[in-house]
N, C-alpha and C positions, 0 to 999 in steps of 0.2 A: 493825909496823903490820898491822892486819887490815881487811878489807872486809866490811861488812854489807850484803848485797843485800836490798832489801825490796820485795815486791809491795805494791801500794796497796789496791785494792778487794778486800775479804775477808780482808785481812791487816793493813795498817797502820792502817786506819780502820774504824769500825764500820759496820754495815749502814745506818745513817743518815748515812754519809759524814762522821763526826766523828773528829777526832784527839783522843783523850782526854788529859787532863793526865798521868795516870800513864805512858802510853806516850811522850808528848813528853818528859817529865822523864827517863825511863829512857834515851831515845836521846840526849839532851843529855849526860847523865852518861857514856854509853858513849864519845861523841866527846871529851869534855873529859878524862876521867880514864883511859881505857883505850886510847888511841891507835887508835880505830876510825874509819874513814871510811865514811859511808853512801852507798850507791848505790840511788837510787829506780828500780827496774826495773819498768816497767809498759806495758801495751798503750795507755795513755792518750797523747795527743799532748803535745808540750812544754808548751803554754800551760796544760794542766791539772795540771801539776806544780809550778807556780811558788809557789802559796800554801803548799804543804806543804814545799818546799825552804826557804822563808823561816821558816816555823814551826820548823823543825829546825835552823836556822842553818847550812845546808850551805855557804853562801858563806864563812862565818867559819871553819869547820872543814875546808873543802876536800873536799866530797863530790862526787858525780857523779849525773847524770840519764841514764837509759836509757829514753827514751820510744819509743813504737812497737815494744814488745817487743825493744828493743835495736837497732832500725833506725838510731837515732842514739845517739851517746855524747858527752856534754857535760860539761865541767869546770864545776862550779857556781861556783867562785871567780872564774873569768875569763869564762865564757860561750863558751870556745873549743869548737868542734866537733871532737872527736877522730876520729870516723868517722861515715859516713853511707852508707846504701844505699837506693835507691828501686826501685820496680817498673818493669820495662820497659814502654814506652808502649804496645806492642801487646797487652799483658795486660789493660789496662783494659776495652776492649770485650768481651773474652772473659770476664772475671769478671762483668761486667754481665749478658751474655746468660745465663751460667750460673745466676745468682741469679734471673733472671726466670723460668726454667723451673720453679723451686720457688716462685714468687710471693713472693719475698723482697725486701726493700729492701736497698740497698747504700750505704755511706757511705764518704766519705774526708775529707781535711783539708787546709786551708791552715794557716798559722801561727796563725791567729786564729779560724777558723770550721770548723764541720762542714758538709760538702757532701753534698747529697741531693736526689733528684728529688721526694721527697715531704715535705710539711710537716706531715702529720697522722699520720704513722706512730708508734704508741705506743712502739715499740722505739727509734726515733730519739730520742723524748722522753726515754727512760731514759739514753741517752748524753749528752744535753744536761744532764740533772740531775746526772749523775756528774761530767762535765768542767767544767760551768759555762760552756761555750762557746756562742756563738750559732750558730744554723742558717742556712746560706745555701742557698736553693733554686736548683738548676741546671736548665736545660731539657733537657739532654741529658748524662747522666752519661758516655757514651762519649767525648764531646768533651774530657773531663778528661785524656785521654791526652796532650794538649799540656802538662800540668803534670808536675812531678816529684813523684810521690806515694809516700810512704814505706809506705803500706799501704792496704788496703780492709778494711771491716768489714761482713760480712753480718749482718743482724739479723732476729730472728723467733723463732718457737717452736722448742723443741729437737727436736721430732719432724720438722721440716723441715731443721734445720741439720745433723743427723747424717747423712742421706743426701747432702746437699750437700757436706759435708766429704769423704765417701768418694769422690764423683765428681770433686771438685776435685783430690784427690790422684791419682786414676786418669788424668785428662786432662792435668793440668798439673803433676804432682808433681816433674818434672824441673826446673821453673822457679819454683815457689812452695812455701811451706809453709803448711799450713792446720791450725789447732787452736782449740778453744773456750776462751774466757777466762771464760765464764759460761754458764748455760743458754740464753741468748738472744743471744750474741755469738759469731761465728765469725771469727777473725782470718785474713786473707789477706795474706801477707807475702812478700817476696823469698826465694828459696831460700837456706837456711843462715842465716837471720835468726831467732834466738831469744835469750832472755835469757842462756842459758848461753854462746852464741857471743860475745855482746857482753862478757860478764863475763870470758871467757877472754882476749879482746883487752886489756881493762883490766888484768888481772892481769899480762899480758906487758909492757904499757907501764910498769907499776909495779915490775917485777922480783919479782913475788910468785908463789907456787904456789897451787894450789887449797886446800891446807891452811890458807891464810890467809883463806879465804872462808867466811863464815856466810851462808846463804841462807834466807829465810823466805817461804813462799808457800802458796797454797790451791787452785790450779787447774791445768788442763792446760798452760797457757802458762808455768807455772812449773817444768815438769819438767826442762827443760834446766839451769837453774841449780841445782835441787835435786840433780841427778845430779852436777854438776861440783863442788859445795862439799865441803870437808872436814867441815863441820858443816851438815847440812840439817835444816830445821825445817818441819814441816807444821802448819798451824793446826788446831785442833780442829774447825772447821767444814768442813774439806777433805773431798772424797770419799775412800772407803776406799783406792782404788788410789793416790791421791797420798800418803796417809799411809804406805802400804807402802814408798814409795820413800825416805822421810825417815829420818834417824837419830834424830830426836826429834819427838814430837808435843806441842805446847803447848795452852793454852786457846784458846777461839774469839776471833775478832776483836771480839766484843761483851763479852768478859771480859778485856780488856787482855792478850791472849795474847803480844804481842811483848814487853811489859814482863816478863811472867812468864818467858818463855824467856831474856831476858837475865839476869834474876836467877839462874836456875838454871845457865845455861851460861857466863856471863861473870863476873858480880859475885861469885858464891859460890865461884868457883874461883880467884880472884886473891889 
């Protein structure tokens, strides 16, 4: 058995958020004929993975969901939560205050909604479009410290997110990890949480080594799993420094890059 870890946005689906039939068919074939289990590893919340898990028949073939950059690990067949990590409550107001210094919006999540103080933020609208989740406006983001939050997401232009990332690491780097998942999203997660760490736990649970892991991704929040995997695949649309980490570079997400990589690395070698 092998595990195929797939990032979603910029990797599995197109820039128009479409799972193409060539990619879907290739992934069904990989599960059905090659004893591969799919792990959807994404910064997205759990609710935003459900339709893709259904399309790829993960419940039937026994795949896994790794939402919140691996902050949660879920067995698709049973819905069992195999591991979960949340932000310490006192971090929420600190992260809020930090983002406000850069005039940036900050989001978090319940199981069903995106939480934000702002209803008209265009970058929050991007997250709504990507996830398909509803926005819940909260009067005071700092009060969300009463909830168990798996991550926060700072949203805004890249020229503000880059210095925010640096300052977040400087001030809170012993308690959180910060990394960009796109030019306008900065992930703020519990320390030690990334896709690579979550996949390492999954491999251990399954009695597998990293050699049994194929990872495909396109951005900085994919670095952990790309470095872990015995076979690492960067998308053709990935930044050059992401491509440099990978053992193989495939076509872009708009050119069925996942299907192309499977053809080259799995189907043609069996």
